[in-house]
C-alpha positions as a Python dict, from the first residue, in 0.01 Angstrom:
ca = {
    (1, 'M'): (0, 0, 0),
    (2, 'G'): (-340, -86, -159),
    (3, 'R'): (-637, -317, 11),
    (4, 'A'): (-921, -459, -232),
    (5, 'A'): (-1226, -617, -85),
    (6, 'N'): (-1474, -808, -318),
    (7, 'F'): (-1808, -887, -184),
    (8, 'S'): (-2013, -1130, -471),
    (9, 'G'): (-2335, -1107, -212),
    (10, 'G'): (-2330, -763, -146),
    (11, 'L'): (-2252, -587, 172),
    (12, 'E'): (-2451, -427, 467),
    (13, 'I'): (-2271, -243, 725),
    (14, 'D'): (-2518, -132, 1043),
    (15, 'G'): (-2346, 61, 1340),
    (16, 'Y'): (-2720, 74, 1544),
    (17, 'L'): (-2543, -82, 1822),
    (18, 'Y'): (-2206, -83, 1807),
    (19, 'P'): (-1949, 154, 1574),
    (20, 'S'): (-1909, -58, 1231),
    (21, 'G'): (-1727, -25, 953),
    (22, 'L'): (-1458, -68, 716),
    (23, 'S'): (-1138, 147, 696),
    (24, 'V'): (-797, 208, 630),
    (25, 'G'): (-532, 414, 814),
    (26, 'A'): (-186, 590, 902),
    (27, 'E'): (-43, 733, 1225),
    (28, 'G'): (299, 797, 1094),
    (29, 'T'): (495, 923, 765),
    (30, 'G'): (440, 761, 427),
    (31, 'Q'): (120, 665, 222),
    (32, 'A'): (-184, 596, 457),
    (33, 'G'): (-286, 366, 189),
    (34, 'E'): (-589, 294, -31),
    (35, 'L'): (-910, 58, 17),
    (36, 'T'): (-1089, -48, -290),
    (37, 'I'): (-1451, -199, -261),
    (38, 'T'): (-1634, -396, -524),
    (39, 'T'): (-1960, -543, -490),
    (40, 'P'): (-2322, -569, -631),
    (41, 'S'): (-2485, -361, -392),
    (42, 'L'): (-2343, -163, -77),
    (43, 'T'): (-2578, -40, 218),
    (44, 'L'): (-2467, 157, 491),
    (45, 'T'): (-2709, 242, 799),
    (46, 'D'): (-2723, 385, 1134),
    (47, 'G'): (-2399, 530, 1147),
    (48, 'G'): (-2200, 287, 951),
    (49, 'G'): (-1941, 403, 780),
    (50, 'I'): (-1605, 327, 565),
    (51, 'S'): (-1321, 566, 575),
    (52, 'A'): (-929, 630, 529),
    (53, 'Q'): (-773, 837, 744),
    (54, 'S'): (-387, 968, 818),
    (55, 'T'): (-272, 1198, 1110),
    (56, 'K'): (54, 1299, 946),
    (57, 'T'): (57, 1199, 580),
    (58, 'T'): (-161, 1290, 298),
    (59, 'G'): (-527, 1105, 319),
    (60, 'G'): (-547, 732, 165),
    (61, 'N'): (-758, 695, -101),
    (62, 'L'): (-1122, 547, -150),
    (63, 'F'): (-1271, 358, -452),
    (64, 'I'): (-1606, 197, -440),
    (65, 'N'): (-1758, 0, -691),
    (66, 'A'): (-2115, -122, -645),
    (67, 'A'): (-2405, -123, -869),
    (68, 'D'): (-2633, 14, -637),
    (69, 'L'): (-2523, 230, -291),
    (70, 'R'): (-2733, 348, -29),
    (71, 'L'): (-2669, 550, 263),
    (72, 'F'): (-2904, 585, 524),
    (73, 'N'): (-2733, 802, 836),
    (74, 'S'): (-2395, 697, 762),
    (75, 'Q'): (-2091, 842, 580),
    (76, 'I'): (-1830, 747, 354),
    (77, 'S'): (-1496, 968, 448),
    (78, 'T'): (-1149, 1035, 365),
    (79, 'S'): (-956, 1270, 625),
    (80, 'V'): (-634, 1397, 714),
    (81, 'F'): (-564, 1535, 1024),
    (82, 'G'): (-195, 1672, 956),
    (83, 'D'): (-21, 2022, 929),
    (84, 'A'): (-75, 2220, 592),
    (85, 'E'): (172, 2020, 393),
    (86, 'T'): (-106, 1730, 389),
    (87, 'E'): (-371, 1646, 172),
    (88, 'G'): (-721, 1511, 202),
    (89, 'G'): (-726, 1177, 3),
    (90, 'N'): (-936, 1096, -339),
    (91, 'L'): (-1290, 945, -325),
    (92, 'E'): (-1412, 774, -657),
    (93, 'I'): (-1737, 604, -636),
    (94, 'N'): (-1891, 432, -935),
    (95, 'S'): (-2243, 315, -918),
    (96, 'R'): (-2579, 297, -1143),
    (97, 'T'): (-2774, 409, -859),
    (98, 'V'): (-2649, 638, -518),
    (99, 'V'): (-2898, 711, -217),
    (100, 'A'): (-2786, 905, 81),
    (101, 'F'): (-3076, 968, 302),
    (102, 'D'): (-3077, 1120, 668),
    (103, 'S'): (-2808, 1338, 719),
    (104, 'S'): (-2562, 1080, 502),
    (105, 'T'): (-2241, 1244, 400),
    (106, 'I'): (-1958, 1150, 160),
    (107, 'T'): (-1667, 1351, 238),
    (108, 'A'): (-1295, 1400, 159),
    (109, 'Q'): (-1145, 1686, 431),
    (110, 'A'): (-847, 1798, 561),
    (111, 'T'): (-768, 1999, 909),
    (112, 'Q'): (-495, 2274, 795),
    (113, 'G'): (-407, 2131, 454),
    (114, 'K'): (-584, 2103, 124),
    (115, 'G'): (-885, 1894, 99),
    (116, 'G'): (-918, 1631, -116),
    (117, 'H'): (-1097, 1510, -440),
    (118, 'I'): (-1448, 1341, -448),
    (119, 'V'): (-1575, 1211, -806),
    (120, 'I'): (-1902, 1057, -849),
    (121, 'N'): (-2022, 867, -1136),
    (122, 'T'): (-2385, 730, -1159),
    (123, 'D'): (-2678, 723, -1350),
    (124, 'A'): (-2897, 860, -1089),
    (125, 'F'): (-2833, 1058, -737),
    (126, 'F'): (-3073, 1066, -464),
    (127, 'H'): (-3047, 1300, -130),
    (128, 'N'): (-3309, 1427, 96),
    (129, 'A'): (-3046, 1740, 219),
    (130, 'A'): (-3151, 2100, 196),
    (131, 'S'): (-2869, 2117, -41),
    (132, 'I'): (-2617, 1846, -215),
    (133, 'D'): (-2363, 2053, -30),
    (134, 'D'): (-2497, 1911, 295),
    (135, 'V'): (-2433, 1557, 125),
    (136, 'L'): (-2092, 1629, -50),
    (137, 'S'): (-1795, 1818, 64),
    (138, 'A'): (-1451, 1823, 46),
    (139, 'S'): (-1376, 2083, 269),
    (140, 'S'): (-1033, 2216, 472),
    (141, 'G'): (-979, 2379, 817),
    (142, 'V'): (-810, 2655, 620),
    (143, 'S'): (-1043, 2881, 407),
    (144, 'G'): (-936, 2894, 43),
    (145, 'N'): (-792, 2519, 72),
    (146, 'Q'): (-1129, 2328, -24),
    (147, 'G'): (-1076, 2022, -262),
    (148, 'T'): (-1315, 1958, -541),
    (149, 'V'): (-1656, 1791, -626),
    (150, 'D'): (-1742, 1616, -955),
    (151, 'V'): (-2057, 1459, -994),
    (152, 'N'): (-2152, 1317, -1289),
    (153, 'T'): (-2506, 1197, -1324),
    (154, 'A'): (-2795, 1192, -1549),
    (155, 'L'): (-3036, 1239, -1303),
    (156, 'D'): (-3023, 1435, -952),
    (157, 'V'): (-3294, 1414, -726),
    (158, 'S'): (-3309, 1603, -418),
    (159, 'S'): (-3524, 1783, -148),
    (160, 'A'): (-3770, 2072, -315),
    (161, 'V'): (-3731, 2436, -223),
    (162, 'G'): (-4017, 2644, -161),
    (163, 'V'): (-4095, 2960, -398),
    (164, 'G'): (-4109, 3241, -88),
    (165, 'S'): (-4312, 3471, 17),
    (166, 'N'): (-4462, 3590, -271),
    (167, 'Q'): (-4611, 3260, -392),
    (168, 'N'): (-5012, 3409, -323),
    (169, 'E'): (-4883, 3704, -559),
    (170, 'L'): (-4777, 3464, -842),
    (171, 'R'): (-5098, 3281, -797),
    (172, 'D'): (-5266, 3617, -842),
    (173, 'A'): (-5076, 3699, -1139),
    (174, 'A'): (-5130, 3395, -1338),
    (175, 'E'): (-5518, 3410, -1290),
    (176, 'D'): (-5710, 3528, -1642),
    (177, 'P'): (-5928, 3868, -1575),
    (178, 'C'): (-6154, 3760, -1873),
    (179, 'A'): (-6224, 3449, -1719),
    (180, 'R'): (-6333, 3612, -1390),
    (181, 'R'): (-6537, 3865, -1605),
    (182, 'K'): (-6727, 3576, -1792),
    (183, 'G'): (-6744, 3345, -1486),
    (184, 'Q'): (-6483, 3103, -1691),
    (185, 'K'): (-6257, 2830, -1552),
    (186, 'K'): (-5938, 3044, -1450),
    (187, 'S'): (-5582, 3004, -1522),
    (188, 'T'): (-5409, 2847, -1188),
    (189, 'L'): (-5012, 2869, -1120),
    (190, 'T'): (-4948, 2557, -929),
    (191, 'K'): (-4620, 2452, -754),
    (192, 'V'): (-4503, 2117, -823),
    (193, 'G'): (-4155, 1894, -809),
    (194, 'R'): (-3959, 1733, -1029),
    (195, 'G'): (-4198, 1468, -1168),
    (196, 'G'): (-4421, 1478, -845),
    (197, 'Y'): (-4772, 1578, -731),
    (198, 'P'): (-4925, 1956, -689),
    (199, 'A'): (-4844, 2036, -293),
    (200, 'D'): (-5197, 2065, -185),
    (201, 'N'): (-5289, 1732, -356),
    (202, 'H'): (-4960, 1511, -201),
    (203, 'P'): (-5090, 1208, -127),
    (204, 'E'): (-4998, 1111, 234),
    (205, 'G'): (-4715, 879, 275),
    (206, 'M'): (-4616, 863, -99),
    (207, 'T'): (-4302, 674, -149),
    (208, 'I'): (-4035, 717, -488),
    (209, 'S'): (-3985, 345, -592),
    (210, 'L'): (-3630, 331, -736),
    (211, 'K'): (-3572, 58, -994),
    (212, 'S'): (-3293, -73, -1109),
    (213, 'V'): (-3155, -97, -1498),
    (214, 'D'): (-3285, -433, -1484),
    (215, 'G'): (-3608, -381, -1368),
    (216, 'M'): (-3572, -551, -1056),
    (217, 'P'): (-3697, -320, -742),
    (218, 'L'): (-3449, -183, -539),
    (219, 'E'): (-3638, 41, -250),
    (220, 'S'): (-3902, 234, -173),
    (221, 'I'): (-3778, 569, -44),
    (222, 'P'): (-4043, 843, 143),
    (223, 'A'): (-4075, 1126, -80),
    (224, 'A'): (-4009, 1506, 32),
    (225, 'P'): (-4290, 1605, 231),
    (226, 'T'): (-4362, 1903, -14),
    (227, 'L'): (-4280, 1920, -372),
    (228, 'Q'): (-4279, 2281, -465),
    (229, 'E'): (-4000, 2337, -726),
    (230, 'P'): (-4039, 2437, -1043),
    (231, 'L'): (-4349, 2645, -1075),
    (232, 'T'): (-4567, 2591, -1393),
    (233, 'L'): (-4877, 2750, -1537),
    (234, 'N'): (-5179, 2552, -1596),
    (235, 'T'): (-5461, 2701, -1842),
    (236, 'D'): (-5817, 2558, -1891),
    (237, 'R'): (-5965, 2787, -2104),
    (238, 'D'): (-6052, 2919, -2439),
    (239, 'D'): (-5911, 3254, -2579),
    (240, 'C'): (-6081, 3579, -2423),
    (241, 'R'): (-6238, 3798, -2655),
    (242, 'L'): (-6400, 4132, -2562),
}
């Protein structure tokens, strides 16, 4: 049986002092049920969570409709702990912006059966994990039984990835030998992030300020400490003539 929760003023769940959250579950056979949450804004912090769990049946379904969704060290999950005949539930999120920071996760998992299905529809997805796989997972304890993850977004802002040990060779290759001989300004290879500053000139404490569609501020979020991807070649010289 489905349950619907509407929060017209927004919802904040904080698990700092005590485990807190919203959940549906089933311990016997039959349908685990589903939970639909509709709210202008949903914020989970310090272990707060939203979950659907079952032990012997197919996992329940979670549907979240929030204009803005923010997770900080928190999780949204649907889980089934049954046998190989069970299947993880469905998890669908519809939001203008999704923020998943500080080891937050969104999962649809099964211990023996098939992993569930995750669908996220959002204008912008922000996370600071090393990989999107560290945030989203439709896993199974049995190899080959993974579920599916589908993210539909126009903007995915994630942690930067370094260029590796050959970055000095790349810088050298970018320099113009003509400029060296003539004493002119040299071409430079600068590591920058997506819309970010050069790594060597990154302002201390820089933040990324998220804006909603109507222009109202949502939150200032610390930027990744090093913005290194992709590589761009910048030149400041005239053509070399020998």
